[in-house]
N, C-alpha and C positions, 0 to 999 in steps of 0.2 A: 619369504617374508609375507607374502600375500595370503598363504594359507596359514600362517600365525594370525595375520589380522582377523580372518575369516573366523579361526578357532576361537580368538578372543571375544569376537563381536557376538558369536553364536552363544558363547558363555555369559556375556553381560545380559543379552536376552532371556535366557533361561532363567538365570538368577533375578532377574526382574520380574518376571512372570511370578517367581516365589514371593518376590517380594511385593507384590500385589496384595497377597493374603498375610503375609507376615510382616508387621509394622516395623521390625528391626532395620529393614532394608528399604531404601527408596526405590521401590520397584519401577515406577514410571520413568524417573531418572535413568536408570539401569538400562530399561529398555531403549530409550532415546538414544543413549550414548552407544549402546550396541549396534542399533540401525545405522546411526551416524558413522559408526567405525566400518561397517560393512559397505557404507556408500562409498567412504573414503578407499577402502581396499580395492572397489571396482573403479577407482578413478572418476568417481561421480559421472560416469557416462550414462549410467541408465537411472539413476535416482538422482535428481537434481536439487537445488537450492528450493525451489517451490515446493516440492514434495517434502523435504525435510522440514520445511516450515509449517506445512499443514500438521505433519506428524508431532512436531513441537507444540503447537497450539492444542492439540488433542492433549498431549501429555500434561500440559499446564492446566487446562480445564479439569483434568482427573483429580487435583489436589483438592479443588472447591468440593467435589463431591463428599469427600469425608466429612467436612465440617457443615454441610448444609443438608445432607440426607437425614440425619437422626433428628436435627431441629424441624426440617418439614413434615418427618412422619409423625412428631409430638403435634405440630400445629394442625394437621390433617383432622384429627380427632378432637380438636377444640382444646387443647391443652393451653395453659397460661404462657405468656412471654416468659417467664420466669422457668417454665418447665422446658423450653424451648432452648433457652440460654443454658441450664442446666444439661441438657442433652449434648449440647455442642461442648461445654467445658468437660462433660464426662468423656465425650469423644477424646478430645484433646488429652486429658490425664489419662485415660485408658491407653493411649499410646507409650506411656511409660511401663506399663506392665504386659505389654506384648499382645498376643492374640487373646488370651482371657481376659485383660484389661479391655481391649476393643469390643468384646462382646458383652460384659458386664458394665462398662463405663457410660455408654448413652442411657441404657434403662435406668442406673442408679441416679445418673446427673438429671434425668426427667423427673424420676421420682421425688428426689430431695427438693428440686425446683418446685413441683407442684405443691408439696406439702408446705413450704415456706408460704404459699399464696393461699392455699385451701388446705383446710385440716380433715380431708377427706381421703383415707388410704386408698379405698376403691378407684376414686378418681385418679390418684396419684399412680396407682398401678396401671390403669388404662395408659395414663401418659407415658409410662416406662415401657410397655409393651408396643405402644406406637413408635417410640424413638426407636426401639429395638428393630422393629419391621422397617422403618427408615433405613437404619443402618444396614441391614441386610440388603436392602433394595440398592444403597449406594454401593455396596461390596460387588453386586452383581454388574453394576454400571461401570464401575473401575475395570473389572475383568472384560467386559465388553470393548470399552475404550482401548485397553492394551491390546487386545486381539486385532482392533481395527487399526492401530498403527501398525502392527504386524503386517496385516492384510494390504494396506495401503503401499506399504515398503514393497510386499512381494508382487503386488500388481505393477507397480513401476519397475520393479526389477526384472520381470519376467513377461508381463503381457504388453505394456505399453511401449 
């Protein structure tokens, strides 16, 4: 039974890592569930509640990254509040279209938002690029957070 739990836990973590990039899968939740299952399979003898709470907080924080990163990217280059809102809305709507939607959504959202405020296509394009750069940085942060969750688990499991 323990081997089955470890196989299931490992599968959840691997699928979760894929889900960090593919929006159809709740990546961070799957990673957390996999790590929780692995701790349970070990009888919580090496990975305790405190470690799991830290991992859970990191998991929860990673969801804020999606919505904030594109908007902050747009803000950094002086985009209007509508462009920032458009970038966040574009990210949210982009989720419905998978990875292509997540790549294009923040850009289009910021461009459309900026165009409603200022009728300058060049300025709107800069806001869109800034939102996309923010999204890319946010994706990198999410990947880093996912690996930090796994690293904390492995450190608690094998080092401490």
